[in-house]
N, C-alpha and C positions, 0 to 999 in steps of 0.2 A: 767892367767887362760885360759884354752882352751875353745873353743866355746861349746864343749860338756859339760864340767863342768859348764859353765855359764848357759846353758839351764837347767841342772839338779838342780842346786842350786836355780834357779829362780822359780822352781815349788814348791810352798809352800801352796797350797790350803788345803791339809790334815792337815798341821801344824796349820793353822788358825782355822780350825774346832776343832782340839784337844785343842787349847788354850781356846776355849769357853766351853770345857767340853762336846761336843756333838758328838765326833767322833764315828761312829757306826759300823766300819768294823773290820774284823779280830778278832772278839770276840772269846776268847779261851774257848772251851768246854772241860771239864775234864772227860767226861763219854761217854757211848754209845749214839748213836742218837735215842732218844725215845721221848715220849710225855712229859717227864720231864728229863732235863739234868742238869749237874752240871757246874756252872760258878762261879769262885772265891769261891768255896766250898759251894755254896748255890744252892738249888733246884730252877729251873726256868722252867715254862711251855713253851714248844716248839711249837710255831705256825709260824715258819719260815722254816720248813723243806719241802723237796720234796719227802720224804719217804711216799707217799700217802697211801700205804697199811701197813705201820708200820712193814716192814720185816727186817730192818737192824740188829736187834738183835735176830732174830728167831733162835731157836736151830737147825733146819734142815739146815739152810743156814750156820751157824757156823760149824756144823759137816761136811758138804760137803766140805767146805774150808779146814778144817784140814786134811781130807782124801786126798784131792788133793795135799796138801803140802807134805804129807808123800810119795806120789807116784811120784810126778813130781818135787818137790823142790819149791823154792820160786819164780823163774822167768824163762823166756825162752831165755834170752841172745841174742835176735835178732829179726828181723822183720818177719812177716808172710811170706813174699816173699822168705826168705832164710831159716834160721834154726829155726824160731819161731812158726811153726805150729804144734800143738799137735793133737792127735786124739780127745782130749777133745774139742778143738776149732771146729772141724768138726761136732762133736755131737751137740754142741751148735748151730751151723749154721743151721743144719737140723731141730732142734726143733724150732728155731726162724722162719724159712721159713714156717713151718707148722702152727705155731701160728698165723702169720699175713696173711696167705693164699697166699703165693707166691712160685714160683718154687725153688728159691735159696736165700741164704743170705750170707753176708760177714761181719765178725767181725773186728772192728777197735779198737784202743787203747782208744779212747774217742768218745763221741758223736760229739764234736766239730770237731774232725779230720774226722769224716764221712762226714760232710757237706763241709769241706774244700776240701777233695779229690774228692767227687762225683760231686759237682757243678762245680768245676774248670776243670774237665776232660771231661765231657760229651759234652757240647756245644762247637762248634768250633768258629773260628775267625769271621765268618759271621752269626753266630746264635744269639739267644736271650735267656736271662735269665730274667724272669719276677717275681718280688717279691712284697709281701705286705709291706707297709711302716712300719709295726710294727713287721715284722719277726725278729727272734732271731739274735743276732750278728754273730753267726757262719754261717748262711745263707748269710748274707751281706758280710762277709769276704770271703766265698767261691766264691761268685760272683765277688768280687774284684780281685781274683786270676785268673779268667777266661779271655780268650781273647774275649769272646762274648760281645755283647752289653747288658747292664743291664738297665732294665726299671722297674719303681716302680709305683704301683697303690695305691690309697687311701685305708685305712684300711677297709677290708671287703666290699668294694664298687664295686659292679659288673658292674656298668656303667663305672667306671674308668678303670676296667680291660678290658672290651670289647673295649673301646676306644684305649687302648694300643695294644691289639691283632689285631685290624682292620688295624693298621698302619704297622704291621710286614710283611716282605716279605713272601709270602705263601709257597715258596719252601725251607725255612730255618727251622732248629730246633727251637722250642719255648718251653722252659722248664719253667713251672710255679712252683716255689718252695715256699711252704707256710707252716706255722705252723698249725698243727691240732688244738691244744689248745694254745692260745697266753699266754706266760709265766707270764706276768705282769697283763694283763687285765682279763684273765680267760675266755674270750669268745672263741667260736668255729668257725673255718673256714667254710664258706658257700660252702661246698664241692659239693652238688648237682648243684648249679649254676655255680661253677667253672668248674665242669665236662662238663656241657652243653656247656659252652663257649669253653672249650678245644676241644670238638668234632667239634664244628662249625668252629673253626679256625685251626684245625689240630695241636693242641698243646699237650704237655705231662705234666703230673702232678707228682711232687715229694712232698710227704707229710712228714713233720717233726713231728713225734709222740712222741717226748721226754716227753711231759706232758700229753699224751693221753693214753699210754699203762698202763694197770692196772686200768684205770679210765673209759674210754669210750668203748662201744661195748660189744659184747658177751664175757664173761670171760676176759674183759679188753683188747680185741684184737686191740683196737684203733679206730681212727676217721672213717676210711673207713668201718670198721665193724659196727660202730654206725649208719652210713647212709645206710648200705647194698650195698656198692659201691666198694668193694675191687677190682673187675675186671676193674673198671674205673680209678684206680690209678696205674701209671707205677712203681713208686718207693716209698717204705715206709721206712723211717728212724726212728730209736729209740735209746734211751740211756739206760744204765744199772744203772745210778746213781739216778734214781727217784724210781718208783715203784719196779724195779728189784733189788734195794738195794745193788749195787756193783759199779764198775767203768768200762767204756767201752762203745761201741756203735756198731750199725750195720746198714746195708742197705739191703733191701730185694727187689727182682725184678725177672724178667725172667732170665733164665740161660745164655742167650747171654749177657745181660747187666752185670751180675755178672762176667762173663768171661772177659769182657772188663775192668771192674773196677779192677779186680785182677792184671791186667798188665799195668794200666794207672793211677790209683789213687795214687799220690805221697805221700799223708799222710798215706797211707797203706804201700806202698813199703819201705818208709824211716823212719818208726816209729816202735819201739819195740812192740811186741804183748802183750796183756793183760796177767797177771799172771795166773797160773793154778787155784789158789784159787778163783780168780774173775770169771773165766769161770765156775767153778764148782758151785759156789754160785748162779749164774744166772740160770743155769739148775735147781737147786733146787727151785729157786723162781718161775720159769715158771710152774713147776710141782705143787707147792703149790697153786698158783693162780687158776689153773684149778681144783684142788682138793677142794678148799675152796672158791667158788665164793661168799659166804656170806660176805667175807671181803669187796668186792666192794659195796655190798648193804649197809653195815654199813658206809662206807665212804660217800655214798650219803645221808644217814640219817643224819650224822653229818653235811654235807654241808648244807642241807636244814634247819637244826636247827640253825646253826650259822648265816646263811643269815637272817633268821626270826628275831633273836635277834638283829642283827646289824641294820636291817632296822627299827625295832621297836624303837631302841635307837636314830634313826635319822641320821645314817651315809649314805653317798653316796657311794654305792658299784658298780657303773658303770653298765656295761652290762655283768657281769660275768655269766657263766652258769655251772661252774665247782668248784672243791674244792679250786681253787685259787681265793681268794676274795680280790680285791683291796679296801682299805679304803682310800678314797680321802681326803687329807688334803689341797692341792692346795697352799702350801707355804713351801719352802725348809726348812727354819729354824724351823718352827713349827713341820715339819716332823721329823727333828733331835731331837727336844726336846721331842716329843711324844715317839720316839723310846728309848731314854735314860731313861726317867722317867718310862716307862713300864718295862724296864729291872731291874731297881731298885726295882720295885714292884713285880718282879718275872714272867714277861711275855716277851718272845723273839719273836719279829717280825722283818721284814726286811724293811728298808727305801728305797724308790726309788725316786730320786730327779734329777734335771737337772745336766748334760746335757742328762742323760738317757731318761728323759721325759721333757716336758716344765715345768717350775717352777709352772705354774698354774695347772699342772696335777700331781704334786708330791703326793705320796701316801705311805701308809705302806701296804706291801704284807702279808696278813694273809692267811695261808694255813692249810688245814685239813689233818688229818691222820685217817685211819680206827680205830686206837687204842685209839684215844681221847675219853674220857668219856664225858657225858653230863655235869657233874659237872665241868670238866676242861674248857669246852667251855663257860659255864655260868660265871665262875670266870674270864676268859680272857676278855670276852665282858664287864663285869662289870668294870674291871680295865681300859680297853681302854676308856670306857665312862667317868669314873671319871677323867682321865687325859685330855681327849678331852674337857670336860667342863671347867676344870681349865685353859686350854690354849686358851679357847674361839674359838675352832675349828668349832663348830656348827655355830657360828656367821659368821665366814669366809666363810663357805660352802654356807650359806644362801645369803650372799652378792654377791658371785660369780655366783650363779645359776640364 
């Protein structure tokens, strides 16, 4: 047997979890992504989605996609750099730039590809990339691809960030790449403090707004809008797979930066462009969000209500400030058990265990949509509480606190 085959065969962690009946991944959904989905023919309450505004099945987005397919076909058969740019992509980029308050924007095939291409191509060999220790994997991987020196600061710890910045050579590019909303913890980057330090040490800021668009700021324009600091942020990145209910991603910045990225970001140049239907549905989503800002208000009402119920029940929800609510279990196996039993009771949540987090920080990620009803939230919290009591999770939380 070859060394490769030996390595592949030796990887049996998923099989071990499966043998215990707790495997929680690749669960097959048989319906549209909504507050209720079909799994194994049964209705399940969805509290594991990133569709914060509940737009994935909106009639206007569906219709826009159908019209685009009729006009442009099913795909572009090439990269943006060569034959894959449509007038639809240009229209989308103009609307995105206007939405987040920048001169220009550039659409990539996924949000992950945005961070790979942007972070790896902007800083040079003698420059610096500075990241929060809890940044998303795509920021980390983008930094790994760069020739620049990568430095990591403690999560949302401004003293740690300043210590790092103070040691960087003053005449080199220092790119601070940070999540606007942290995707597991649900807390918000300390942008005012980060901006003050960036100004003090002549650094630049790239904000990953994957989980901020449609959630924070005026009309959901993101973290910089939330703090009134759009002019202090150099690059704003976003994805289409969350509030914008499609697939793809973008970077927004000044026109010179966009021009540079068009000709240097390898994940743009060597990846196929998003399909016409995706571009059209994002345009429709942007229009809908601005036409119906009450959706965001409802999302926040749901968030406050769910947090209230979870805290009253005795759960540890960490430092979340957003519709992403971590419910800490602090034990990998009990996290798997909780996830499995909740699914059997008709509630879908996502488990987060080691090595993604320390085993003592394992959690279920409970996320809200604007389209959830109060009754659905109440039912989900009641069932989570029932199973948590059965598994003695509250005792575990108390002992570890």
